[in-house]
N, C-alpha and C positions, 0 to 999 in steps of 0.2 A: 858309229854314232859320233856326231859332232859334240864338242864340249857344251855348247849352249843348249842343245837339245837334251843332253844328259841332265844338265842343271834344271831345266824346265820339268823334266820327268820326275826327278828326285824332289823338287819343290812341291809338286803335286802330292807325292807320297807323304811328305812332312805335314802338309795341310790336312790330308785325309786322316792322319794319325792323331790329330788333335793335340799336337805339342804346344808348349808355351815358349814364346820367344821374348827374351828380355835380358840376356847375358852377352850382349854384343851385337845382336841383330834384333829387328822388330818384326820380321816377316819371313815366310818360308823360303822365298826366292833367295834373299840375302844369306840365309842360313845354309841353303844348299850350295850356293856359290862359294861361301867361305870354306865349307868342308871339302868341296871338290877341288878348289884351287890349292888348299893346304895338302890334300892327299897327293896331288900332282907335283908338289914342290914349287908351285908358282907363287909370285907375289899376290897378295890379296886384292890389289888394285889393278890386276893385269887381265881382267876378263876380256876387255875390248880387243886386246892384242891377240888373244888366244881363242876367242869364242868359236872360230871356224875350224879349230884343230880337230882332226879325226882321232878319236881315242882307240887305243888298242884294246883287245879283249881283256887283257890283264889290268889295264888302267880303269876300264869301265867296271870290272868286277871289284876292284879295290875301292872305288867310290861308292858303289852300291853297298858293299860290306860296311863301310863307315856310316852310311845313312841307316842301314839296318841296326847298327849299334846305337845310334842316336834315338831311334824309335823304340828299341827294346828296353833300353836302360832309363830313358827320360833324363839322362844326365845333360847338363849344359854342354854345348859344343866345345867350349873352352877346356873342359876337363878331358875331352877326347883328343884334342890337339895339343894340350899342355901349354897353350899360349893364349893370351888375351891382349887386346890393344886398347889403350886409353889415350885420347888426344894424340894419336899417331905414334905413340911410344909402345913398343912390345914388352910384355911382362910374362914371365914364367908363372904358371898357375897349375895347381892340382887340388885334390879334394881336401887338403889340409887347411885351405883358406877359401873364403868366398871369392867369387869371380869379381874382379875390380870393375866398378861401373859408377863410381861416385860422381855426382854433379859438381862436387868441389873441384874436380879436375878441370872442368870448364872455367871456373872462376880463377884458377891459377893461370891457365893458358891465356885467357883474354884480359888478364891484369885487372880484373874487377876488385881484387883484394888490395892491390897496391896502394890506392889512395888512403887506406886505413892504416898503413904501416908507417912507423917512424922512419925517417931517413937513415937512422943508425941501427935499424933492426938487424939483429944478428942471430937470434935464437928462435927456432921453430920446433914445435912438437906435433908429430902426427900420432894422435891418440887412437887406439884401436886400429893399428896400422894394417892388420891383415897381411896381404902379400907385399906390403911396402910400397905400393904404387904411388900414393899421395906423397910419401916422403921423397921418393925419387923425383917426382914432378916438381915438388917444391925446391929441391936442391938444384934442379935444372933451371928453374925460373929465376931463382935468386942466388946467383953465384957467390955472394958474400955471406950467406947464412950457413950455420951448422944446424943439422936436423937430428932430433931424437925421435925414434920410431918405437912406440911402446904397444905391447899387446899382452893380454893375460895368457894367451895360448902359445905354448912353446912350439907346437907344430906349425902354426901360422908363421911364427918368427923364422922358422927354418926356411920357409918359402921366401919370406922377405929378404933373408940373407942372400939367397940365390939372385934376387933382383938387384940388390945393392951391388953385388959383385958383377952382375951382368952389365950394369951401367957404370962401372968403375967409380963408385961413389963411397967406398968404404972409409975414406979419410974424412968424409963430411957427414955421413949418416951413422949414428950410433943406435944399435938395437938394444932395447930394454924390455925386460919381462916383468909383468906385475899387473895388479888388479886396479885399473882406473887411474885417475889423475893423482890420487894419493900415493900411488906407487912411484910416480916420477918425483914427487916432492920428497919422499922418503929416501930416494937415491941421490939426493942433492942435485937433482936436475932442474934447472930453471933458475930464476924466473924466465918466462918466455915472452917474446914480443908477439908471437902468433901461435895459437893452438888450433890445429885442424882436427876435426873429429867427425867420423862417420860411424856412429856407435850402433849397438843393437837397439833397435827402436820399434820393432814390429809388435803390435799389441796382440794379446792372446787370441782374440777372435780371428784376426787376420792370419796368425800363425797356423791356426787349425784349418784354414782354407787355402793355404799355399799350394801352388802346383808342384808336381813331383820335381821339376827342375830346381826349385828353391829348397825342397826338402833334401836334395842331394848335397846341399852346402852345410857347413857346420852350424848347428842350431845356436851354439854359443854366440855366434857373430850376428844373429838375427833377432832373437827373442828378447823383448824389452819389458816383459811383465804384462799385467792386465791392461794397462793403458799405454804401454810402450815407453813409459818415462822412468822406469826404475834406475837405469844407469845414468840418465840425464839429471835426475834429482841430485845424485851424489856428485856428479860433475860440476853442476852449477854452484853447489855449496863449496867445493874445493877450489874452483877456478880463480877467485880473486887472489888467493895466496900464491898462485902459480904464474900470475901475469905481471909483467912490468907495468909501470904507471900508465903507459900509452898502449899497453897490450890489448889484443882483441882475440875473441874466440869465434871461430867459424864452425858452425854445427849443422850437420845434415840430419833431417828428421823424416825424409820420405813423405808419405801421405798422412803423417800424424799431426798436422798443424792444429786441428781441432783439439786433440788431446794435449798438445803442448800449451795452447793458450788457456785451456781449462786448468792445467797444472800450475801455470805461472801467469796469472791474469794481470799482474801489475808490472811485469818485466818490460822494460823499454827495449824493443827488438827492432832490428833492421833486417828486412827480408830482401834477399839478393836474387836477382833475375837470372834464371838458367833456361836451358832449352825446354824444360818442363814447366816453366812458369816461375812465379815468385812466392811459392809456398813450400819449397823443398829444402832450402838452405837459408840459414839465418846468421846474423852477426851480432855479437854482444861485446860491448866495451867493458873494461874493468869497472869503470864508473857505474855503468848500468847494473852490473852484477853485485856491486856493493850496496 
C-alpha cells in the first residue's frame, strides 16, 4: 500500500471513531498524516515527497498499531509521539504537562507584542509555563531578555527543563516552582517588563464536558473554578507589584471572554488578534491594572 492510501484509510478510521482533534491538528487526515510520518521517521512536512512510497508490511503494521493506540486510549497524538510543534519549533511533551497550543505563541512569532514593550525590556515571566514552550519562544524572539518560567507543578517543570536544555537556553531561562504570581514575587523575581500567562481558565461546566483527549491532560493546568476566573483573580491582584512601570501582562483566556468581562467589568482591556479571533488573548498595562 502506498503511504497516501494508508493515510486516507487511517484518517477514515479516526473519523469513524469519533475522536477529538485540537492538540496540534484540527482534522482526521492531518492527524493520520502526523502519526504516519512520525512512525516512519519522516519530517512532518514531507508528505508530498513521500506520498507514493510503497510501505512494507512491517511499516504498515506499525502505523496501524499507532492509530489503534490513538483510538483505544483517546490520548492526544502528542503524548503518543512525545513531541509537539508550536510555531515551527519542536517541543518534548508527555502526560506530566498539557500539550502546548497557546495562541500567545502566535503573538510572539508575529511581533504583535513588540509595540507594547519598552526598548530596554529585559525581564520576561512565563507564568504557568507547563512544558516551557512560551518561555523558549520568548527567549528565541527577544535575544536580549532573560526569562523566568514558573509553574506550581514540579512534574510539568521537569518537562520544561527538557525543553530548555533541548533548545540550549539554560543560561537565559530560569525555572521556578510556586503557586501563581505571588510565588515569583516571594522569590525576589521581578519586576517584569512582560508577563505571559496561559493559566487554568476552563469553567466547571466546560470541564465536565471536556472530550477524553483533554481529560488525559493534568486537570491542574485546565480547571479554573466555577467561572474559570479563580487563578486570574489572584493574578490581576498581584500583577501591578510584579510589573515595571511600562510593563504589560498578556493573558490567554480561551473561550471565557464572557466570564472574564463579567468578573472584571471596569478593566481597560486590549484584545489581541489571533488566528482564532480577537477574544482569546488580552493585554493589560500596569496602569490599567492599578
